[in-house]
BAMIZA-856675 format. One record per atom (N, C-alpha, C): x, y, z. Coordinates in steps of 0.05 Angstrom, whole numbers, padded with zeros to 5 digits, always signed. Example, Ala and Ser with C-alpha at 12.3 -4.5 7.8 and 13.67 -1.06 7.14 Angstrom:
<recs>
+00264-00114+00156
+00246-00090+00156
+00264-00066+00156
+00257-00045+00142
+00273-00021+00143
+00258+00001+00157
</recs>
This chain:
<recs>
+00017-00023+00000
+00000+00000+00000
+00018+00025+00000
+00011+00044-00017
+00026+00069-00019
+00015+00088+00003
+00033+00099+00020
+00024+00115+00042
+00043+00138+00049
+00033+00156+00065
+00049+00179+00075
+00037+00189+00101
+00053+00205+00115
+00045+00219+00139
+00044+00249+00133
+00021+00262+00140
+00017+00290+00132
+00001+00305+00152
+00002+00331+00149
-00014+00350+00165
-00036+00361+00147
-00061+00358+00153
-00082+00372+00138
-00080+00402+00145
-00089+00418+00127
-00086+00447+00131
-00107+00458+00150
-00099+00476+00168
-00118+00491+00184
-00137+00507+00165
-00162+00508+00172
-00182+00521+00154
-00174+00549+00145
-00163+00567+00161
-00157+00594+00151
-00136+00595+00129
-00120+00574+00125
-00100+00574+00104
-00111+00566+00077
-00134+00554+00076
-00145+00543+00051
-00154+00565+00031
-00170+00585+00039
-00179+00604+00018
-00157+00618+00002
-00135+00627+00015
-00114+00639-00001
-00101+00620-00021
-00100+00594-00014
-00088+00574-00032
-00107+00568-00055
-00133+00567-00050
-00152+00563-00071
-00152+00587-00090
-00148+00611-00080
-00146+00635-00097
-00122+00633-00117
-00100+00622-00107
-00077+00618-00125
-00084+00598-00147
-00097+00576-00139
-00105+00556-00159
-00123+00568-00180
-00142+00584-00171
-00161+00597-00190
-00148+00617-00209
-00125+00629-00200
-00111+00649-00217
-00095+00636-00239
-00090+00609-00237
-00074+00596-00257
-00090+00586-00280
-00083+00594-00305
-00098+00585-00328
-00089+00558-00339
-00069+00546-00326
-00058+00521-00336
-00056+00501-00313
-00053+00475-00319
-00047+00455-00299
-00072+00443-00287
-00068+00423-00270
-00089+00408-00257
-00087+00415-00227
-00107+00429-00216
-00106+00437-00188
-00111+00413-00170
-00096+00412-00148
-00101+00391-00128
-00127+00397-00115
-00145+00378-00112
-00171+00383-00099
-00167+00393-00071
-00185+00411-00062
-00184+00422-00036
-00180+00402-00014
-00195+00380-00015
-00194+00359+00006
-00167+00344+00006
-00150+00348-00015
-00124+00334-00016
-00101+00353-00009
-00106+00378-00003
-00085+00397+00005
-00074+00389+00032
-00047+00386+00034
-00034+00378+00059
-00005+00384+00058
+00008+00381+00081
+00038+00383+00083
+00048+00355+00089
+00063+00344+00071
+00074+00317+00075
+00098+00319+00094
+00098+00302+00115
+00121+00301+00134
+00139+00277+00126
+00127+00256+00116
+00143+00233+00108
+00128+00217+00087
+00140+00213+00064
+00128+00196+00043
+00139+00168+00048
+00122+00149+00054
+00130+00122+00061
+00134+00104+00037
+00123+00111+00014
+00124+00094-00009
+00106+00069-00006
+00114+00047-00018
+00098+00022-00016
+00106+00008+00010
+00087+00004+00027
+00092-00009+00053
+00070-00031+00057
+00078-00051+00073
+00059-00072+00080
+00040-00063+00102
+00017-00075+00103
-00002-00068+00124
+00009-00072+00152
+00025-00093+00155
+00037-00099+00181
+00056-00076+00190
+00071-00065+00170
+00089-00043+00176
+00073-00018+00184
+00051-00013+00171
+00034+00010+00177
+00022+00006+00205
+00015-00018+00212
+00004-00023+00239
+00025-00018+00260
+00050-00026+00255
+00072-00021+00274
+00076+00009+00277
+00076+00023+00254
+00080+00052+00255
+00057+00066+00270
+00033+00057+00266
+00010+00068+00280
+00014+00064+00310
+00022+00041+00319
+00026+00036+00348
+00048+00054+00358
+00069+00057+00343
+00092+00074+00351
+00083+00104+00354
+00067+00114+00335
+00058+00142+00336
+00037+00146+00358
+00020+00126+00361
-00001+00128+00381
+00010+00129+00409
+00033+00117+00413
+00045+00116+00440
+00063+00140+00446
+00065+00159+00428
+00083+00182+00432
+00067+00208+00438
+00080+00225+00453
+00070+00252+00457
+00082+00269+00434
+00066+00274+00413
+00076+00289+00390
+00076+00319+00396
+00096+00333+00386
+00097+00362+00390
+00077+00376+00373
+00066+00398+00383
+00048+00415+00367
+00064+00433+00348
+00051+00444+00328
+00065+00462+00309
+00045+00481+00296
+00056+00501+00284
+00041+00520+00269
+00048+00518+00239
+00029+00524+00222
+00034+00525+00194
+00030+00553+00184
+00049+00563+00169
+00048+00591+00158
+00058+00590+00130
+00042+00600+00111
+00050+00602+00083
+00068+00626+00080
+00091+00622+00066
+00111+00643+00063
+00116+00651+00034
+00102+00638+00015
+00107+00645-00013
+00100+00622-00031
+00107+00624-00056
+00102+00603-00076
+00129+00593-00087
+00129+00568-00095
+00153+00557-00107
+00145+00537-00128
+00159+00538-00151
+00154+00518-00172
+00176+00497-00171
+00169+00472-00177
+00188+00450-00177
+00191+00440-00206
+00215+00435-00214
+00219+00424-00241
+00237+00441-00258
+00249+00462-00247
+00268+00478-00262
+00255+00495-00283
+00267+00495-00307
+00257+00513-00329
+00231+00504-00340
+00223+00479-00336
+00197+00469-00345
+00182+00459-00320
+00170+00477-00305
+00157+00470-00280
+00137+00447-00282
+00139+00428-00263
+00120+00406-00262
+00099+00410-00241
+00104+00427-00221
+00084+00433-00201
+00089+00460-00188
+00067+00471-00178
+00069+00496-00162
+00060+00489-00134
+00076+00500-00114
+00070+00494-00086
+00071+00519-00070
+00057+00519-00048
+00059+00540-00028
+00080+00532-00008
+00100+00550-00003
+00121+00544+00017
+00109+00547+00045
+00118+00530+00062
+00109+00531+00091
+00134+00537+00107
+00132+00556+00126
+00155+00563+00143
+00165+00539+00158
+00192+00537+00160
+00205+00515+00175
+00207+00524+00204
+00185+00527+00218
+00186+00536+00245
+00194+00512+00264
+00204+00518+00288
+00215+00497+00305
+00196+00475+00312
+00171+00481+00317
+00152+00459+00323
+00148+00440+00300
+00147+00451+00276
+00143+00434+00252
+00168+00417+00248
+00191+00428+00251
+00216+00412+00248
+00218+00391+00270
+00209+00397+00294
+00209+00377+00316
+00190+00354+00309
+00166+00361+00299
+00146+00340+00291
+00157+00323+00269
+00169+00336+00249
+00181+00321+00226
+00202+00301+00237
+00219+00311+00255
+00240+00293+00266
+00228+00270+00281
+00207+00275+00296
+00193+00253+00311
+00181+00233+00292
+00169+00242+00271
+00157+00224+00251
+00179+00207+00237
+00201+00219+00230
+00223+00204+00217
+00234+00183+00236
+00237+00190+00262
+00247+00170+00281
+00227+00147+00285
+00201+00153+00285
+00181+00133+00288
+00182+00114+00264
+00186+00125+00240
+00188+00108+00216
+00212+00089+00218
+00235+00101+00226
+00259+00085+00228
+00256+00063+00250
+00243+00070+00272
+00239+00051+00294
+00223+00027+00285
+00206+00030+00265
+00189+00008+00256
+00200-00005+00231
+00224+00004+00222
+00238-00009+00200
+00229+00002+00172
+00214+00024+00172
+00206+00036+00146
+00229+00054+00136
+00239+00047+00113
+00261+00063+00101
+00250+00086+00085
+00259+00110+00093
+00250+00134+00079
+00272+00143+00060
+00264+00156+00038
+00283+00168+00019
+00299+00190+00034
+00324+00191+00028
+00340+00212+00040
+00337+00238+00024
+00323+00257+00035
+00320+00283+00021
+00315+00304+00042
+00324+00328+00035
+00320+00351+00053
+00290+00356+00056
+00282+00362+00081
+00254+00369+00086
+00248+00397+00078
+00231+00400+00058
+00223+00426+00048
+00193+00428+00050
+00183+00437+00073
+00154+00437+00077
+00139+00454+00057
+00119+00442+00044
+00103+00456+00024
+00076+00442+00020
+00059+00456+00006
+00032+00445-00001
+00031+00446-00032
+00029+00422-00044
+00027+00422-00073
-00001+00433-00081
-00001+00453-00099
-00026+00466-00107
-00035+00457-00134
-00017+00456-00154
-00024+00450-00181
-00002+00434-00194
-00010+00414-00210
+00009+00397-00224
+00008+00403-00254
+00031+00401-00267
+00033+00408-00296
+00043+00385-00313
+00039+00360-00304
+00046+00337-00320
+00076+00337-00326
+00084+00335-00351
+00112+00332-00359
+00127+00358-00356
+00113+00380-00351
+00126+00406-00348
+00116+00426-00367
+00117+00452-00360
+00107+00473-00376
+00129+00484-00394
+00122+00489-00419
+00141+00501-00439
+00125+00520-00456
+00139+00537-00470
+00127+00555-00491
+00104+00572-00480
+00082+00573-00495
+00059+00590-00488
+00047+00582-00461
+00046+00556-00454
+00035+00547-00429
+00052+00558-00406
+00079+00559-00409
+00096+00570-00389
+00091+00600-00386
+00088+00614-00408
+00083+00643-00407
+00056+00648-00393
+00035+00632-00398
+00009+00636-00385
+00012+00630-00355
+00028+00610-00348
+00033+00604-00320
+00046+00628-00306
+00067+00639-00318
+00082+00661-00307
+00064+00686-00303
+00046+00691-00322
+00028+00713-00320
+00008+00708-00297
-00002+00683-00295
-00022+00676-00275
-00011+00678-00246
+00015+00670-00243
+00026+00669-00216
+00039+00696-00208
+00043+00714-00227
+00056+00740-00222
+00043+00755-00199
+00017+00756-00199
+00002+00771-00178
+00000+00756-00151
+00010+00732-00150
+00007+00715-00126
+00034+00710-00112
+00056+00720-00123
+00082+00713-00113
+00086+00721-00084
+00074+00743-00075
+00078+00753-00047
+00059+00739-00028
+00047+00717-00035
+00028+00703-00018
+00041+00697+00010
+00027+00704+00031
+00036+00699+00058
+00011+00698+00076
+00012+00681+00096
-00011+00679+00115
+00000+00681+00143
-00018+00684+00162
-00011+00682+00190
-00006+00653+00197
+00005+00649+00221
+00011+00622+00230
-00014+00610+00244
-00021+00586+00237
-00044+00572+00248
-00035+00545+00259
-00046+00537+00282
-00039+00512+00294
-00050+00488+00278
-00032+00469+00273
-00040+00444+00261
-00055+00427+00282
-00077+00415+00275
-00094+00401+00294
-00087+00372+00296
-00078+00360+00274
-00073+00331+00275
-00053+00323+00254
-00040+00300+00259
-00023+00286+00240
-00039+00263+00230
-00037+00257+00204
-00052+00235+00192
-00034+00215+00178
-00041+00190+00181
-00029+00168+00165
-00049+00164+00142
-00039+00167+00118
-00057+00167+00094
-00048+00146+00074
-00067+00132+00063
-00063+00114+00040
-00068+00129+00015
-00052+00125-00006
-00055+00140-00031
-00058+00119-00053
-00079+00121-00068
-00084+00105-00092
-00083+00122-00116
-00066+00116-00135
-00063+00132-00159
-00085+00124-00179
-00097+00144-00192
-00117+00140-00213
-00112+00159-00235
-00124+00155-00259
-00121+00174-00281
-00130+00203-00274
-00149+00205-00255
-00159+00231-00247
-00142+00244-00226
-00123+00230-00215
-00106+00240-00193
-00106+00221-00170
-00092+00228-00149
-00090+00210-00125
-00116+00211-00109
-00123+00188-00099
-00146+00185-00081
-00135+00178-00053
-00141+00195-00033
-00130+00192-00007
-00151+00181+00012
-00141+00163+00030
-00157+00152+00052
-00142+00154+00078
-00154+00168+00097
-00141+00171+00123
-00143+00144+00138
-00120+00132+00145
-00120+00107+00160
-00120+00111+00190
-00107+00133+00199
-00106+00140+00227
-00100+00169+00230
-00110+00181+00253
-00105+00209+00258
-00095+00211+00287
-00076+00229+00292
-00063+00233+00318
-00066+00262+00325
-00081+00268+00346
-00086+00296+00355
-00059+00309+00363
-00056+00334+00356
-00032+00349+00363
-00040+00369+00384
-00022+00374+00404
-00028+00395+00424
-00024+00422+00411
-00035+00443+00424
-00029+00470+00416
+00001+00475+00419
+00013+00489+00399
+00042+00495+00402
+00048+00511+00427
+00071+00508+00437
+00080+00524+00461
+00075+00553+00456
+00063+00567+00476
+00058+00595+00474
+00030+00601+00463
+00015+00581+00453
-00012+00586+00444
-00032+00584+00466
-00048+00604+00469
-00069+00603+00489
-00096+00596+00476
-00097+00599+00450
-00122+00594+00437
-00120+00592+00407
-00095+00589+00397
-00091+00586+00368
-00092+00613+00355
-00095+00613+00328
-00097+00637+00313
-00071+00647+00303
-00071+00669+00289
-00046+00680+00277
-00027+00687+00299
-00002+00683+00293
+00018+00690+00313
+00045+00695+00303
</recs>
């Protein structure tokens, strides 16, 4: 089963991201219900491994964190394959990422070695944009480059199964782990 660990977006972060998607005249927008911040992509794993990981995460006191959009970033070089919203690498998010990685290793799940770049994938462009499609993309994103939001507390971590289909990925939440309010939060909100 293909799976990953992710943070669903706090509700106040969603409207600005949907506005970016609507401003783009090219690409396939990620459906609102699929917007998330991936903490660890597990790849193909056995159900027994997922059960061990679930027990490992369920038994831990996970740190709370805030999510704050700090701009936009395209991936794929000169022929962008996707557009993402950058998420600030704040200490709570980095601590949670570290805890998730250690939980995966403790259960024998091997993760790809790559630098953690927190982001929310907004729009995919298949094999990449070139020519007129690239020019339309650049015009569409020009007014959105300064995108930024306040910091909002993440409410839960999810273990998610991902099934690929011609229409895009279909996600199923296998387990959810409540996160505490980040240190210094008395009631959430921008900070």
